[in-house]
N, C-alpha and C positions, 0 to 999 in steps of 0.2 A: 582483482575482481574476478569472480567465478565466471565460467563460460555461460553464455546466454543461449537460449533456444528460441525458436520462432514464437511469436505472440500467439496466445490461445484465447479465444473469445469464450466468455462464460456461456454455458448452454442456456436454453430458454427457461430453465428453472429459475424460480424467484431468488433474488439476492436479499438476504436479511441483514447480513453484516459484510461490509467491504473493508478489508484491511489493506492499506496501501503502503508499500515500501518506498518512502519518499526519496531516499538516496538513489535507488535504482531507477525509479521513474524519471526523476529530474535529470539524471545522468544519461538517459536514453536519447536525448536530443541535444546536439552540440550547438546550443544557443548562447553560450557565454555564462552558463550557470556557475561555473567555477570561480567567477569574479565576485559573486554574491550568492553564496549557498543559502543563506537565510532568506533573502529576497526570492530566490527561485522556489524554495519550499512554501513561502507565503503565496506566491502566484498559483502553485499547484493546489494548495489548501482552498484558495478562493475559487478556483475552477471546480473543485469538488463540491464546494458549498452550493454552486449554481446547478448542480445535477438535478436536485429536486425529485429524485427517484423514490424517496421514502425509505431507503435502507439506512441502517446505522453505518456511519463512515468513521473509520479510525485511521489517521495518518500517523505513521511511525517515523519520527525524525531522530537523527543522531548527529554528533559532532557539532559543527558550526550552526546547524539549524535548530539546536535544542531550545532556543529562545522563542520559537514560533508558538503563538498562542492559539487556543481553540476559538472557533467562531460558531455561530448557530449552524447546525447541520454537519459539522466536522469536529470530532474530538481529536486533538493532537496529543499523542503519547510520546514523550521524550525518553528515548532509551538511555539508561545510565551507562550501559556498556554497548555491546553489539546490537545493532538494529535488527539483524536477522534473529538473534536469540530472543529479543523482545517480541518479535512477530510470532515466533513459535510459541512463546508463553501465552500470548493473547489467543492464538488459535486453539491451544489446549484448553484454555479457560472457556471459550465459547463452545467448543466441542463437548466439554463436560456438561454444559447447560443445554445441549440438544440442538445447536445451530446446524450441525450436519451439512447437508447439501446446500443450505442457504448461506454458507460461509465461503467467501471468495477472497483470495489474496492476490493483489496486483503486484507482480514482479516478473522479471525475466531471468532471475538468478536460478539456475538449474538446481543447485544444491538446496536452496531454500524451498523451491517448489517440491522437491522430494520430501523434505522434512514436514511441510504442512499437509501434504497429501496423506501422510501417515495418520493424520487426525481426521481425514475425510473432507478436508477443504478442497475446493476447486481453485484453479489458478487462471489468471488472465494476464495478458501482456500489457506493458506500459501504454501502448497506443489507445487502450480502452479508456484511459482517464487523462492522459497528458494533453493540455490545451494546445500544444504545438505539434503533437504527434499524430 
């Protein structure tokens, strides 16, 4: 697992698209998630759905959590390979369509943060969305 850096809160700028690194966020709290990765991702998804903040939310899952389904308010995107690579693809897609400063990626993964910032995305730490964080 790549080194993590301190959580970063999104600025007061509006958030249009929130892309969440499910594996990184779920793994940020030692609450037994490793016994039920899919269940942990579903709890995260459900917590995100309750945000009601009006932004588009994309939860990127990988591995054992690939079976998690979308719910109203949260689109689940199952990475066929690396979750980080899929997040970068999504960020590039939204950046090409002008999301710019309204695009926020939630992860503590330092390497992923650098990759998405290259497209103009802002980053936030797991505590901004994790129900137990």
